[in-house]
Structure formats: C-alpha cells, structure tokens
SEDO-52695 format. One record per atom (N, C-alpha, C, O, CB): x, y, z. Coordinates in pm, whole numbers. Glycine has a CB too. Example, Ala and Ser with C-alpha at 12.3 -4.5 7.8 and 13.67 -1.06 7.14 Angstrom:
residues 2
1319 / -569 / 780
1230 / -450 / 780
1320 / -330 / 780
1424 / -332 / 846
1131 / -447 / 905
1285 / -225 / 708
1367 / -106 / 714
1290 / 3 / 787
1341 / 114 / 804
1408 / -60 / 572
//
This chain:
residues 69
-671 / -684 / 1019
-713 / -547 / 928
-823 / -595 / 846
-772 / -607 / 735
-587 / -482 / 821
-940 / -628 / 839
-986 / -609 / 752
-1124 / -573 / 746
-1188 / -600 / 848
-954 / -686 / 700
-1208 / -501 / 617
-1325 / -523 / 634
-1426 / -547 / 457
-1415 / -562 / 335
-1362 / -391 / 734
-1502 / -537 / 549
-1586 / -560 / 323
-1623 / -449 / 311
-1657 / -362 / 391
-1762 / -677 / 260
-1612 / -459 / 150
-1648 / -274 / 140
-1633 / -355 / -71
-1564 / -425 / -145
-1444 / -80 / 248
-1802 / -245 / -63
-1752 / -263 / -237
-1725 / -180 / -340
-1715 / -58 / -355
-1833 / -321 / -308
-1715 / -277 / -408
-1627 / -212 / -601
-1701 / -103 / -540
-1805 / -95 / -475
-1683 / -286 / -827
-1588 / 3 / -595
-1593 / 175 / -610
-1629 / 220 / -448
-1646 / 342 / -443
-1742 / 240 / -742
-1642 / 164 / -337
-1681 / 267 / -191
-1555 / 224 / -125
-1511 / 109 / -120
-1847 / 227 / -78
-1497 / 344 / -71
-1402 / 386 / 22
-1428 / 373 / 181
-1529 / 388 / 250
-1380 / 519 / -11
-1359 / 355 / 195
-1354 / 404 / 314
-1233 / 530 / 415
-1129 / 578 / 372
-1356 / 283 / 358
-1276 / 546 / 506
-1177 / 687 / 543
-1125 / 641 / 662
-1181 / 589 / 758
-1256 / 850 / 568
-983 / 676 / 635
-912 / 588 / 764
-876 / 731 / 842
-854 / 840 / 789
-744 / 467 / 718
-878 / 692 / 1007
-826 / 820 / 1139
-648 / 814 / 1074
-592 / 908 / 1017
-848 / 738 / 1385
-590 / 684 / 1103
-446 / 639 / 1123
-373 / 600 / 992
-436 / 599 / 887
-442 / 517 / 1219
-278 / 576 / 994
-210 / 459 / 899
-215 / 323 / 934
-155 / 272 / 1028
-70 / 477 / 884
-308 / 252 / 836
-230 / 100 / 831
-133 / 31 / 785
-136 / 68 / 667
-278 / 34 / 796
-32 / -55 / 793
12 / -140 / 729
130 / -133 / 762
183 / -50 / 837
-13 / -140 / 614
199 / -265 / 679
432 / -199 / 655
432 / -131 / 556
386 / -183 / 454
593 / -333 / 602
490 / 24 / 548
578 / 60 / 427
564 / 7 / 321
500 / 73 / 238
695 / 45 / 440
618 / -138 / 274
650 / -141 / 159
501 / -206 / 93
444 / -178 / -13
792 / -220 / 144
469 / -288 / 186
326 / -258 / 108
250 / -212 / 100
150 / -277 / 68
267 / -294 / 93
236 / -51 / 124
105 / 89 / 196
76 / 79 / 51
150 / 25 / -30
161 / 297 / 284
-35 / 135 / 25
-96 / 184 / -149
-42 / 342 / -92
-12 / 392 / 17
-337 / 162 / -206
-50 / 398 / -277
-41 / 522 / -213
-223 / 576 / -151
-236 / 665 / -68
38 / 634 / -345
-293 / 532 / -186
-437 / 547 / -147
-470 / 592 / 22
-556 / 667 / 67
-504 / 397 / -181
-370 / 519 / 86
-414 / 439 / 155
-283 / 561 / 240
-279 / 560 / 363
-420 / 254 / 119
-201 / 642 / 171
-69 / 786 / 217
-177 / 845 / 217
-158 / 947 / 283
80 / 865 / 105
-343 / 841 / 163
-378 / 978 / 175
-534 / 970 / 230
-627 / 1039 / 190
-358 / 1059 / 27
-539 / 847 / 356
-625 / 811 / 419
-710 / 750 / 389
-783 / 716 / 482
-657 / 871 / 458
-761 / 689 / 209
-811 / 652 / 172
-789 / 546 / 173
-672 / 509 / 168
-827 / 694 / 115
-921 / 430 / 184
-880 / 243 / 192
-983 / 186 / 70
-1097 / 188 / 118
-936 / 143 / 388
-986 / 152 / -26
-1088 / 88 / -121
-979 / -24 / -191
-866 / -67 / -168
-1169 / 215 / -244
-1120 / -49 / -321
-1037 / -208 / -325
-923 / -178 / -465
-913 / -254 / -561
-1182 / -378 / -371
-866 / -83 / -450
-725 / -73 / -524
-640 / -61 / -453
-545 / -19 / -519
-699 / 20 / -610
-608 / -74 / -329
-534 / -110 / -250
-497 / -239 / -199
-402 / -273 / -129
-561 / -57 / -186
-613 / -314 / -259
-630 / -468 / -238
-543 / -497 / -328
-436 / -544 / -292
-771 / -542 / -258
-570 / -475 / -466
-463 / -514 / -602
-330 / -455 / -594
-254 / -479 / -688
-519 / -457 / -751
-275 / -360 / -466
-178 / -268 / -501
-68 / -381 / -397
48 / -409 / -428
-216 / -73 / -454
-128 / -426 / -288
-50 / -518 / -232
-14 / -651 / -265
75 / -725 / -224
-85 / -524 / -141
-123 / -669 / -365
-105 / -817 / -436
5 / -804 / -504
88 / -895 / -499
-218 / -869 / -535
36 / -657 / -603
112 / -643 / -709
264 / -647 / -580
373 / -702 / -594
66 / -482 / -825
227 / -592 / -499
385 / -582 / -406
401 / -764 / -437
462 / -825 / -524
370 / -514 / -169
327 / -806 / -337
373 / -929 / -299
401 / -1015 / -436
476 / -1112 / -438
266 / -995 / -200
326 / -963 / -555
408 / -1059 / -635
557 / -1024 / -702
614 / -1116 / -760
320 / -1095 / -746
575 / -988 / -700
699 / -842 / -786
817 / -863 / -671
934 / -890 / -702
618 / -606 / -782
755 / -843 / -488
879 / -971 / -454
865 / -1058 / -481
984 / -1075 / -504
919 / -1012 / -348
818 / -1159 / -507
834 / -1346 / -507
922 / -1331 / -664
1020 / -1404 / -678
625 / -1476 / -520
890 / -1250 / -761
981 / -1307 / -881
1098 / -1217 / -897
1168 / -1251 / -992
901 / -1315 / -1026
1151 / -1083 / -814
1209 / -1048 / -790
1340 / -1024 / -694
1449 / -969 / -712
1155 / -1028 / -810
1261 / -1111 / -553
1330 / -1103 / -435
1290 / -923 / -356
1210 / -863 / -284
1510 / -1136 / -485
1339 / -917 / -388
1309 / -723 / -355
1209 / -682 / -382
1113 / -724 / -446
1384 / -611 / -427
1243 / -556 / -307
1147 / -495 / -305
1123 / -351 / -421
1201 / -257 / -410
1148 / -472 / -169
994 / -347 / -545
975 / -245 / -571
1045 / -103 / -544
1106 / -23 / -615
889 / -257 / -543
999 / -110 / -376
1072 / 95 / -389
1099 / 64 / -242
1011 / 31 / -163
925 / 293 / -429
1218 / 77 / -214
1283 / 45 / -149
1297 / 201 / -67
1235 / 307 / -70
1386 / -33 / -218
1433 / 140 / 17
1434 / 357 / 41
1513 / 198 / 230
1503 / 81 / 264
1131 / 557 / 54
1580 / 334 / 276
1673 / 363 / 365
1633 / 337 / 537
1697 / 286 / 628
1704 / 507 / 329
1498 / 399 / 529
1386 / 397 / 639
1206 / 390 / 557
1154 / 386 / 445
1414 / 567 / 745
1164 / 394 / 729
1040 / 366 / 619
997 / 528 / 592
877 / 527 / 564
885 / 255 / 693
1056 / 682 / 591
1006 / 813 / 526
1056 / 781 / 426
982 / 815 / 334
1039 / 953 / 572
1208 / 698 / 365
1200 / 712 / 229
1118 / 595 / 151
1063 / 616 / 42
1340 / 722 / 183
1115 / 485 / 208
1029 / 426 / 161
905 / 431 / 70
874 / 390 / -41
1014 / 400 / 229
849 / 499 / 165
701 / 604 / 178
690 / 678 / 79
589 / 705 / 14
690 / 709 / 297
828 / 725 / 61
861 / 916 / -39
829 / 831 / -184
764 / 867 / -281
1107 / 1025 / -36
891 / 723 / -163
856 / 655 / -333
814 / 617 / -337
821 / 577 / -453
896 / 596 / -419
715 / 555 / -275
630 / 517 / -359
532 / 661 / -360
471 / 689 / -464
564 / 370 / -312
521 / 742 / -248
420 / 850 / -391
536 / 889 / -522
508 / 901 / -641
348 / 1065 / -306
620 / 897 / -483
696 / 954 / -604
657 / 783 / -742
702 / 785 / -857
926 / 991 / -534
//
C-alpha cells in the first residue's frame, strides 16, 4: 500500500488499512496523511528499543481502543 502525497495533503479512506500495532489514530478516523507515516516509524523505533509494542492488548479491538486513548 503506497501513494505519494504532499505535505499537508490527506486521503480519505473507505476502509481501514494496516495492522493494529502500527495503525495511526488518523487512520482510525478514516484519514491518511504524512503524520501517519511518522506514527508508524515511531512505533517501529519503540519496538526496536523496548522489544514490545507501545499499545498492547488481548485482541485487535483492545489494541485499537488503547491507540485511540
């Protein structure tokens, strides 16, 4: 999944894309922008440094709830 977008531009999504551990809050609201990429990069860096995801849960719904909070 990729698309070139300019700084400040956003794309409205018809459905949710990505895995729960890496999904950005903007994406949960149906919008994809440059901040979503920064979020995903931060999640990867956090996991590399700590060995665990920053927003954990028993299932996908719980992980998404923790990201929203």
